[in-house]
C-alpha positions as CSV (number, residue, x, y, z in Angstrom):
1,M,114.9,142.6,257.8
2,D,117.1,144.5,260.5
3,I,118.1,141.2,262.3
4,G,119.1,139.9,258.9
5,L,121.3,142.8,258.2
6,L,122.8,142.5,261.5
7,L,123.7,138.8,261.0
8,L,125.2,139.4,257.7
9,R,127.2,142.5,258.8
10,L,128.5,140.4,261.9
11,I,129.6,137.3,259.9
12,V,131.1,139.2,256.9
13,G,132.4,142.0,259.1
14,L,134.0,139.8,261.9
15,T,135.3,137.1,259.4
16,T,137.2,139.9,257.4
17,A,138.4,141.6,260.7
18,A,139.7,138.1,261.7
19,H,141.6,137.7,258.5
20,G,143.1,141.2,259.1
21,T,144.3,140.3,262.5
22,Q,145.8,137.0,261.1
23,K,148.0,139.3,258.9
24,L,148.7,142.1,261.3
25,F,149.3,139.9,264.6
26,G,149.5,136.2,263.7
27,W,146.2,135.7,265.7
28,F,143.9,132.6,264.7
29,G,146.9,130.7,263.2
30,G,147.8,133.6,260.9
31,P,151.2,134.3,259.7
32,G,151.9,137.7,261.2
33,L,153.3,140.7,259.6
34,D,156.6,139.7,258.7
35,A,155.6,136.4,256.9
36,T,152.7,138.2,255.1
37,G,155.2,140.9,254.1
38,Q,157.5,138.2,252.6
39,F,154.4,137.0,250.7
40,F,153.4,140.5,249.4
41,V,157.1,140.5,248.2
42,M,156.4,137.3,246.3
43,L,153.2,138.7,244.8
44,G,155.3,141.8,243.5
45,F,154.3,144.3,246.2
46,P,157.6,145.6,247.7
47,P,158.0,146.8,250.3
48,G,156.1,144.0,251.5
49,Q,155.7,144.5,255.4
50,R,154.1,147.9,254.5
51,H,151.8,146.5,252.0
52,A,150.7,143.8,254.5
53,L,150.2,146.3,257.2
54,M,147.9,148.3,254.9
55,A,146.0,145.2,253.8
56,G,145.6,143.9,257.4
57,L,144.5,147.4,258.6
58,A,141.9,147.7,255.9
59,E,140.6,144.2,256.6
60,T,140.6,144.7,260.3
61,V,139.3,148.3,260.2
62,G,136.8,147.6,257.5
63,G,135.6,144.5,259.1
64,L,135.3,145.9,262.6
65,L,133.3,149.1,261.2
66,L,130.8,146.9,258.9
67,A,130.2,144.5,261.9
68,L,129.4,147.7,263.8
69,G,127.4,149.3,261.1
70,L,129.5,152.4,261.3
71,F,130.3,154.3,258.2
72,T,129.0,151.3,256.3
73,P,129.8,152.7,252.8
74,F,133.5,153.3,253.7
75,A,133.7,149.9,255.4
76,A,132.5,148.3,252.3
77,A,135.0,150.1,250.0
78,L,137.8,149.1,252.3
79,I,136.6,145.3,252.2
80,L,135.9,145.5,248.4
81,S,139.2,146.9,247.7
82,V,141.2,144.3,249.6
83,M,139.2,141.3,247.9
84,I,139.7,142.7,244.4
85,V,143.4,142.7,245.0
86,A,143.3,139.4,246.4
87,V,141.1,138.0,243.4
88,V,143.6,139.4,241.0
89,T,146.8,138.5,242.4
90,V,146.3,135.3,244.1
91,H,142.9,133.4,243.2
92,L,141.6,134.2,239.7
93,K,144.1,132.0,237.9
94,K,143.1,129.1,240.1
95,G,139.4,129.5,238.9
96,F,136.2,129.7,240.9
97,F,136.2,127.2,243.4
98,I,137.9,127.8,247.0
99,S,138.7,124.0,247.0
100,N,141.2,124.7,244.1
101,G,142.4,128.1,245.7
102,G,139.9,130.0,243.6
103,Y,138.2,133.3,244.1
104,E,134.7,132.4,245.2
105,Y,135.2,133.3,249.0
106,N,136.8,136.6,248.0
107,L,134.0,137.5,245.7
108,V,131.4,136.6,248.4
109,L,133.1,138.9,251.2
110,G,133.4,141.5,248.8
111,I,130.1,141.6,247.4
112,A,128.2,140.9,250.5
113,A,130.1,144.1,251.9
114,L,129.3,146.2,249.0
115,A,125.5,145.1,249.1
116,L,125.5,146.5,252.6
117,A,126.5,149.8,251.3
118,F,123.6,149.7,249.0
119,T,121.0,148.4,251.5
120,G,122.4,150.1,254.6
121,P,123.3,148.4,257.9
122,G,119.9,148.3,259.2
123,S,118.4,150.0,262.4
124,I,120.6,147.8,264.6
125,S,123.6,149.6,263.8
126,L,125.8,152.4,264.9
127,D,125.0,154.4,261.9
128,A,121.2,154.5,262.8
129,L,122.0,155.2,266.3
130,F,123.8,158.3,265.2
131,G,121.2,159.1,262.6
132,R,123.5,158.7,259.7
133,Y,121.4,157.1,257.0
134,L,124.1,156.5,254.3
135,S,122.8,154.0,252.0
136,G,121.1,153.6,248.5
137,T,122.2,153.7,244.9
138,I,124.5,156.7,245.4
139,W,126.2,155.3,248.5
140,G,126.4,152.0,247.1
141,V,128.1,153.1,243.7
142,L,130.3,155.2,245.8
143,A,131.7,152.6,247.8
144,L,132.0,150.6,244.5
145,V,134.1,153.3,242.8
146,V,136.1,154.1,245.8
147,G,136.9,150.3,246.5
148,G,137.8,149.9,242.6
149,I,140.0,152.9,242.6
150,G,141.7,151.8,245.9
151,A,142.3,148.4,244.2
152,V,143.6,149.9,240.9
153,M,145.8,152.2,242.8
154,L,147.4,149.1,244.6
155,L,147.5,147.0,241.5
156,S,149.4,149.7,239.5
157,Q,152.1,149.5,241.9
158,R,152.7,145.7,241.4
159,R,155.8,144.5,239.9
160,T,155.1,141.6,237.6
161,A,158.6,140.3,238.1
162,P,159.3,140.9,241.8
163,A,162.8,142.4,242.2
164,Q,165.0,141.3,245.0
165,Q,164.0,143.0,248.1
166,S,166.7,144.8,250.0
167,A,167.0,145.1,253.8
168,A,165.8,148.8,253.3
169,D,162.8,147.9,251.5
170,R,161.5,146.0,254.5
């Protein structure tokens, strides 16, 4: 079981972290912070660069923490929050399947991260090494609630009809 949890953590965590570094640094063929910021403005999130920075950091930090099995419920909450916002703002209207730009991919990453908050990272993790056993129903529900609140807070800042962005907003 622990090897299965390790594999799940590594794949979900490192995949999510890679997406974060695409936003932050333009690594792995990503757009980088400026272009991602412009995209966030188009989505109704000015100032775009600040929102892009926060999303990129949440994905990168949450993904790396999940891969390491460190503060697993916190990592899951970060990932879940970003995935909820991505689904609501970009993918939901395109349906389920990713081939049409849908939300299936974001759903899998978010729920897999959340599942790890419920199950725990396993014994091959930094949480286990440091004697932190933060898993189970309470920690899973807490990750769900914190991730949901984070997403709702961000979505409540969204402008449905994006205003023209001034140079000061960047």
